[in-house]
N, CA, C and O atoms as CSV, one atom per row, in Angstrom:
chain,resi,resn,atom,element,x,y,z
A,1,UNK,N,N,112.878,86.302,113.297
A,1,UNK,CA,C,113.136,87.455,114.132
A,1,UNK,C,C,113.369,87.045,115.582
A,1,UNK,O,O,114.250,87.581,116.254
A,2,UNK,N,N,112.571,86.089,116.059
A,2,UNK,CA,C,112.719,85.628,117.434
A,2,UNK,C,C,114.068,84.955,117.647
A,2,UNK,O,O,114.661,85.069,118.719
A,3,UNK,N,N,114.559,84.243,116.613
A,3,UNK,CA,C,115.850,83.575,116.757
A,3,UNK,C,C,116.987,84.591,116.819
A,3,UNK,O,O,117.976,84.354,117.513
A,4,UNK,N,N,116.874,85.706,116.118
A,4,UNK,CA,C,117.892,86.764,116.174
A,4,UNK,C,C,117.908,87.388,117.558
A,4,UNK,O,O,118.976,87.604,118.130
A,5,UNK,N,N,116.727,87.680,118.102
A,5,UNK,CA,C,116.649,88.245,119.448
A,5,UNK,C,C,117.195,87.261,120.479
A,5,UNK,O,O,117.937,87.653,121.380
A,6,UNK,N,N,116.834,86.000,120.352
A,6,UNK,CA,C,117.311,84.980,121.293
A,6,UNK,C,C,118.826,84.847,121.215
A,6,UNK,O,O,119.488,84.710,122.245
A,7,UNK,N,N,119.384,84.885,120.006
A,7,UNK,CA,C,120.839,84.797,119.844
A,7,UNK,C,C,121.527,85.990,120.495
A,7,UNK,O,O,122.546,85.823,121.164
A,8,UNK,N,N,120.979,87.207,120.307
A,8,UNK,CA,C,121.553,88.393,120.950
A,8,UNK,C,C,121.411,88.322,122.466
A,8,UNK,O,O,122.350,88.642,123.194
A,9,UNK,N,N,120.253,87.907,122.937
A,9,UNK,CA,C,119.988,87.840,124.373
A,9,UNK,C,C,120.952,86.886,125.074
A,9,UNK,O,O,121.363,87.145,126.205
A,10,UNK,N,N,121.312,85.803,124.423
A,10,UNK,CA,C,122.188,84.802,125.027
A,10,UNK,C,C,123.651,84.931,124.605
A,10,UNK,O,O,124.471,84.092,124.977
A,11,UNK,N,N,123.992,85.966,123.837
A,11,UNK,CA,C,125.374,86.116,123.375
A,11,UNK,C,C,126.280,86.635,124.486
A,11,UNK,O,O,125.810,87.030,125.553
A,12,UNK,N,N,127.585,86.628,124.220
A,12,UNK,CA,C,128.564,87.083,125.211
A,12,UNK,C,C,128.570,88.602,125.374
A,12,UNK,O,O,129.250,89.114,126.264
A,13,UNK,N,N,127.837,89.330,124.547
A,13,UNK,CA,C,127.716,90.790,124.704
A,13,UNK,C,C,126.257,91.213,124.850
A,13,UNK,O,O,125.935,92.389,124.687
A,14,UNK,N,N,125.386,90.275,125.152
A,14,UNK,CA,C,123.961,90.557,125.266
A,14,UNK,C,C,123.581,91.157,126.608
A,14,UNK,O,O,124.450,91.434,127.435
A,15,UNK,N,N,122.291,91.359,126.830
A,15,UNK,CA,C,121.811,92.023,128.043
A,15,UNK,C,C,122.005,91.246,129.339
A,15,UNK,O,O,121.646,91.747,130.405
A,16,UNK,N,N,122.549,90.069,129.284
A,16,UNK,CA,C,122.852,89.331,130.504
A,16,UNK,C,C,124.260,89.633,131.015
A,16,UNK,O,O,124.679,89.068,132.025
A,17,UNK,N,N,124.989,90.505,130.343
A,17,UNK,CA,C,126.399,90.741,130.671
A,17,UNK,C,C,126.678,92.213,130.945
A,17,UNK,O,O,125.862,93.086,130.649
A,18,UNK,N,N,127.854,92.465,131.518
A,18,UNK,CA,C,128.285,93.848,131.733
A,18,UNK,C,C,128.716,94.507,130.434
A,18,UNK,O,O,128.810,95.732,130.372
A,19,UNK,N,N,128.984,93.715,129.387
A,19,UNK,CA,C,129.312,94.291,128.082
A,19,UNK,C,C,128.136,95.084,127.518
A,19,UNK,O,O,128.311,95.924,126.636
A,20,UNK,N,N,126.955,94.817,128.026
A,20,UNK,CA,C,125.759,95.550,127.591
A,20,UNK,C,C,125.375,96.636,128.585
A,20,UNK,O,O,125.151,97.779,128.186
A,21,UNK,N,N,125.293,96.305,129.868
A,21,UNK,CA,C,124.765,97.240,130.863
A,21,UNK,C,C,125.746,98.338,131.243
A,21,UNK,O,O,125.314,99.443,131.571
A,22,UNK,N,N,127.031,98.082,131.215
A,22,UNK,CA,C,127.987,99.138,131.549
A,22,UNK,C,C,127.915,100.290,130.548
A,22,UNK,O,O,127.864,101.444,130.975
A,23,UNK,N,N,127.907,100.035,129.244
A,23,UNK,CA,C,127.752,101.160,128.315
A,23,UNK,C,C,126.417,101.876,128.470
A,23,UNK,O,O,126.350,103.100,128.353
A,24,UNK,N,N,125.357,101.119,128.732
A,24,UNK,CA,C,124.045,101.750,128.917
A,24,UNK,C,C,124.103,102.729,130.084
A,24,UNK,O,O,123.590,103.844,129.989
A,25,UNK,N,N,124.724,102.315,131.179
A,25,UNK,CA,C,124.868,103.202,132.339
A,25,UNK,C,C,125.785,104.378,132.066
A,25,UNK,O,O,125.537,105.486,132.544
A,26,UNK,N,N,126.848,104.147,131.298
A,26,UNK,CA,C,127.801,105.224,131.020
A,26,UNK,C,C,127.239,106.291,130.089
A,26,UNK,O,O,127.770,107.401,130.047
A,27,UNK,N,N,126.189,105.989,129.348
A,27,UNK,CA,C,125.581,107.017,128.510
A,27,UNK,C,C,125.000,108.134,129.371
A,27,UNK,O,O,124.756,109.236,128.879
A,28,UNK,N,N,124.777,107.852,130.665
A,28,UNK,CA,C,124.332,108.897,131.589
A,28,UNK,C,C,125.355,110.021,131.711
A,28,UNK,O,O,124.982,111.183,131.869
A,29,UNK,N,N,126.649,109.682,131.638
A,29,UNK,CA,C,127.691,110.708,131.664
A,29,UNK,C,C,127.590,111.624,130.445
A,29,UNK,O,O,127.772,112.837,130.548
A,30,UNK,N,N,127.299,111.028,129.297
A,30,UNK,CA,C,127.161,111.825,128.070
A,30,UNK,C,C,125.959,112.749,128.190
A,30,UNK,O,O,126.037,113.920,127.820
A,31,UNK,N,N,124.854,112.235,128.700
A,31,UNK,CA,C,123.654,113.054,128.889
A,31,UNK,C,C,123.934,114.182,129.876
A,31,UNK,O,O,123.499,115.313,129.664
A,32,UNK,N,N,124.659,113.881,130.955
A,32,UNK,CA,C,125.002,114.919,131.933
A,32,UNK,C,C,125.877,115.994,131.296
A,32,UNK,O,O,125.706,117.178,131.589
A,33,UNK,N,N,126.802,115.605,130.438
A,33,UNK,CA,C,127.632,116.578,129.732
A,33,UNK,C,C,126.816,117.448,128.793
A,33,UNK,O,O,127.073,118.646,128.670
A,34,UNK,N,N,125.838,116.854,128.132
A,34,UNK,CA,C,124.972,117.637,127.246
A,34,UNK,C,C,124.130,118.627,128.037
A,34,UNK,O,O,123.906,119.751,127.590
A,35,UNK,N,N,123.664,118.213,129.210
A,35,UNK,CA,C,122.879,119.115,130.064
A,35,UNK,C,C,123.765,120.262,130.560
A,35,UNK,O,O,123.315,121.405,130.644
A,36,UNK,N,N,125.017,119.957,130.884
A,36,UNK,CA,C,125.940,120.992,131.362
A,36,UNK,C,C,126.262,122.034,130.297
A,36,UNK,O,O,126.695,123.139,130.626
A,37,UNK,N,N,126.057,121.700,129.034
A,37,UNK,CA,C,126.336,122.673,127.967
A,37,UNK,C,C,125.416,123.880,128.063
A,37,UNK,O,O,125.751,124.955,127.566
A,38,UNK,N,N,124.264,123.715,128.695
A,38,UNK,CA,C,123.320,124.816,128.833
A,38,UNK,C,C,123.537,125.627,130.104
A,38,UNK,O,O,122.865,126.638,130.311
A,39,UNK,N,N,124.459,125.203,130.951
A,39,UNK,CA,C,124.717,125.914,132.206
A,39,UNK,C,C,125.690,127.064,131.982
A,39,UNK,O,O,126.493,127.028,131.050
A,40,UNK,N,N,125.621,128.078,132.829
A,40,UNK,CA,C,126.615,129.147,132.739
A,40,UNK,C,C,128.006,128.589,133.076
A,40,UNK,O,O,128.132,127.642,133.852
A,41,UNK,N,N,129.015,129.173,132.499
A,41,UNK,CA,C,130.383,128.692,132.662
A,41,UNK,C,C,130.829,128.688,134.121
A,41,UNK,O,O,131.644,127.852,134.514
A,42,UNK,N,N,130.305,129.615,134.931
A,42,UNK,CA,C,130.696,129.694,136.340
A,42,UNK,C,C,130.235,128.484,137.147
A,42,UNK,O,O,130.815,128.178,138.189
A,43,UNK,N,N,129.206,127.800,136.678
A,43,UNK,CA,C,128.644,126.664,137.419
A,43,UNK,C,C,129.311,125.339,137.075
A,43,UNK,O,O,129.080,124.344,137.762
A,44,UNK,N,N,130.127,125.303,136.036
A,44,UNK,CA,C,130.783,124.066,135.620
A,44,UNK,C,C,132.118,123.955,136.343
A,44,UNK,O,O,132.926,124.884,136.312
A,45,UNK,N,N,132.349,122.813,136.996
A,45,UNK,CA,C,133.577,122.589,137.745
A,45,UNK,C,C,134.686,122.112,136.812
A,45,UNK,O,O,134.552,121.088,136.143
A,46,UNK,N,N,135.765,122.855,136.778
A,46,UNK,CA,C,136.896,122.497,135.929
A,46,UNK,C,C,137.536,121.186,136.330
A,46,UNK,O,O,137.930,120.395,135.472
A,47,UNK,N,N,137.644,120.944,137.647
A,47,UNK,CA,C,138.247,119.690,138.119
A,47,UNK,C,C,137.425,118.479,137.687
A,47,UNK,O,O,137.986,117.461,137.282
A,48,UNK,N,N,136.118,118.583,137.769
A,48,UNK,CA,C,135.260,117.455,137.385
A,48,UNK,C,C,135.316,117.228,135.879
A,48,UNK,O,O,135.353,116.085,135.424
A,49,UNK,N,N,135.323,118.298,135.111
A,49,UNK,CA,C,135.415,118.161,133.652
A,49,UNK,C,C,136.738,117.518,133.258
A,49,UNK,O,O,136.778,116.673,132.364
A,50,UNK,N,N,137.823,117.916,133.924
A,50,UNK,CA,C,139.133,117.319,133.649
A,50,UNK,C,C,139.136,115.844,134.006
A,50,UNK,O,O,139.651,115.020,133.251
A,51,UNK,N,N,138.562,115.506,135.154
A,51,UNK,CA,C,138.502,114.102,135.571
A,51,UNK,C,C,137.692,113.270,134.581
A,51,UNK,O,O,138.076,112.144,134.264
A,52,UNK,N,N,136.585,113.804,134.093
A,52,UNK,CA,C,135.762,113.064,133.134
A,52,UNK,C,C,136.503,112.873,131.812
A,52,UNK,O,O,136.399,111.814,131.193
A,53,UNK,N,N,137.251,113.891,131.374
A,53,UNK,CA,C,138.018,113.764,130.130
A,53,UNK,C,C,139.111,112.717,130.271
A,53,UNK,O,O,139.307,111.897,129.373
A,54,UNK,N,N,139.821,112.739,131.388
A,54,UNK,CA,C,140.873,111.746,131.605
A,54,UNK,C,C,140.282,110.342,131.725
A,54,UNK,O,O,140.820,109.390,131.160
A,55,UNK,N,N,139.178,110.212,132.460
A,55,UNK,CA,C,138.495,108.928,132.608
A,55,UNK,C,C,138.104,108.368,131.252
A,55,UNK,O,O,138.361,107.200,130.961
A,56,UNK,N,N,137.489,109.190,130.431
A,56,UNK,CA,C,137.030,108.712,129.128
A,56,UNK,C,C,138.199,108.386,128.210
A,56,UNK,O,O,138.149,107.404,127.470
A,57,UNK,N,N,139.247,109.198,128.249
A,57,UNK,CA,C,140.411,108.927,127.402
A,57,UNK,C,C,141.085,107.617,127.791
A,57,UNK,O,O,141.446,106.816,126.928
A,58,UNK,N,N,141.253,107.404,129.094
A,58,UNK,CA,C,141.883,106.157,129.546
A,58,UNK,C,C,141.043,104.940,129.192
A,58,UNK,O,O,141.575,103.918,128.758
A,59,UNK,N,N,139.734,105.046,129.376
A,59,UNK,CA,C,138.899,103.890,129.098
A,59,UNK,C,C,138.652,103.690,127.609
A,59,UNK,O,O,138.334,102.576,127.193
A,60,UNK,N,N,138.790,104.730,126.796
A,60,UNK,CA,C,138.735,104.523,125.347
A,60,UNK,C,C,139.913,103.645,124.927
A,60,UNK,O,O,139.761,102.723,124.124
A,61,UNK,N,N,141.079,103.944,125.478
A,61,UNK,CA,C,142.257,103.124,125.169
A,61,UNK,C,C,142.061,101.701,125.678
A,61,UNK,O,O,142.370,100.740,124.974
A,62,UNK,N,N,141.549,101.565,126.894
A,62,UNK,CA,C,141.312,100.238,127.454
A,62,UNK,C,C,140.342,99.443,126.585
A,62,UNK,O,O,140.592,98.277,126.280
A,63,UNK,N,N,139.242,100.068,126.188
A,63,UNK,CA,C,138.243,99.364,125.378
A,63,UNK,C,C,138.790,98.984,124.013
A,63,UNK,O,O,138.331,98.011,123.414
A,64,UNK,N,N,139.761,99.731,123.513
A,64,UNK,CA,C,140.349,99.393,122.224
A,64,UNK,C,C,141.327,98.217,122.370
A,64,UNK,O,O,141.427,97.383,121.470
A,65,UNK,N,N,142.041,98.148,123.490
A,65,UNK,CA,C,143.078,97.136,123.663
A,65,UNK,C,C,142.533,95.787,124.143
A,65,UNK,O,O,143.098,94.746,123.806
A,66,UNK,N,N,141.457,95.785,124.915
A,66,UNK,CA,C,140.936,94.546,125.484
A,66,UNK,C,C,140.249,93.716,124.389
A,66,UNK,O,O,139.686,94.266,123.442
A,67,UNK,N,N,140.303,92.411,124.530
A,67,UNK,CA,C,139.640,91.514,123.594
A,67,UNK,C,C,138.581,90.724,124.337
A,67,UNK,O,O,138.923,90.209,125.401
A,68,UNK,N,N,137.383,90.568,123.925
A,68,UNK,CA,C,136.811,91.158,122.720
A,68,UNK,C,C,136.531,92.645,122.924
A,68,UNK,O,O,136.223,93.085,124.032
A,69,UNK,N,N,136.641,93.390,121.865
A,69,UNK,CA,C,136.424,94.832,121.951
A,69,UNK,C,C,134.955,95.126,122.205
A,69,UNK,O,O,134.064,94.491,121.641
A,70,UNK,N,N,134.727,96.109,123.071
A,70,UNK,CA,C,133.371,96.521,123.395
A,70,UNK,C,C,133.122,97.851,122.681
A,70,UNK,O,O,133.379,98.922,123.231
A,71,UNK,N,N,132.624,97.767,121.462
A,71,UNK,CA,C,132.449,98.962,120.633
A,71,UNK,C,C,131.389,99.907,121.177
A,71,UNK,O,O,131.484,101.119,120.982
A,72,UNK,N,N,130.387,99.375,121.853
A,72,UNK,CA,C,129.353,100.225,122.427
A,72,UNK,C,C,129.930,101.119,123.522
A,72,UNK,O,O,129.606,102.304,123.594
A,73,UNK,N,N,130.780,100.556,124.368
A,73,UNK,CA,C,131.413,101.341,125.422
A,73,UNK,C,C,132.462,102.289,124.838
A,73,UNK,O,O,132.626,103.403,125.335
A,74,UNK,N,N,133.160,101.869,123.808
A,74,UNK,CA,C,134.118,102.747,123.136
A,74,UNK,C,C,133.400,103.959,122.546
A,74,UNK,O,O,133.889,105.083,122.661
A,75,UNK,N,N,132.260,103.745,121.922
A,75,UNK,CA,C,131.479,104.854,121.370
A,75,UNK,C,C,130.977,105.783,122.464
A,75,UNK,O,O,130.922,107.000,122.284
A,76,UNK,N,N,130.611,105.200,123.599
A,76,UNK,CA,C,130.138,106.001,124.725
A,76,UNK,C,C,131.248,106.931,125.234
A,76,UNK,O,O,131.014,108.120,125.450
A,77,UNK,N,N,132.449,106.385,125.421
A,77,UNK,CA,C,133.563,107.204,125.915
A,77,UNK,C,C,133.997,108.234,124.872
A,77,UNK,O,O,134.382,109.345,125.235
A,78,UNK,N,N,133.942,107.888,123.592
A,78,UNK,CA,C,134.275,108.849,122.543
A,78,UNK,C,C,133.253,109.989,122.522
A,78,UNK,O,O,133.618,111.146,122.315
A,79,UNK,N,N,131.994,109.670,122.734
A,79,UNK,CA,C,130.962,110.697,122.797
A,79,UNK,C,C,131.161,111.591,124.026
A,79,UNK,O,O,130.950,112.802,123.960
A,80,UNK,N,N,131.564,110.989,125.139
A,80,UNK,CA,C,131.821,111.753,126.355
A,80,UNK,C,C,132.996,112.708,126.131
A,80,UNK,O,O,132.947,113.854,126.578
A,81,UNK,N,N,134.042,112.259,125.454
A,81,UNK,CA,C,135.172,113.126,125.138
A,81,UNK,C,C,134.724,114.290,124.254
A,81,UNK,O,O,135.161,115.426,124.440
A,82,UNK,N,N,133.858,113.998,123.303
A,82,UNK,CA,C,133.378,115.033,122.389
A,82,UNK,C,C,132.565,116.084,123.115
A,82,UNK,O,O,132.705,117.279,122.855
A,83,UNK,N,N,131.709,115.635,124.032
A,83,UNK,CA,C,130.862,116.563,124.792
A,83,UNK,C,C,131.752,117.386,125.703
A,83,UNK,O,O,131.260,118.238,126.443
C-alpha cells in the first residue's frame, strides 16, 4: 500500500504538480454553482453564468486535446457545465 501511495505521490500527475492541485481548486467553481442553485433567480448574474459556461467549455476542449490528458480537470469542467 505504501508503494502505491509513493508511486502516486511522485508521479507526473501526483500532488506535487498542477495536474493535481488545479482540478482540486476548480472544484470550488462547481460547489459555488451548486450553492447558487438555491438562490433566487434575481440574484444570479447572467453575465457571470455565461462566462463560467464559456470558460468550462473552452477548457474541456483544451483538457481533451492536450497530452497527457488531465481527466480530473476534464471531469471538473464537465461538472461545472452541468451545474
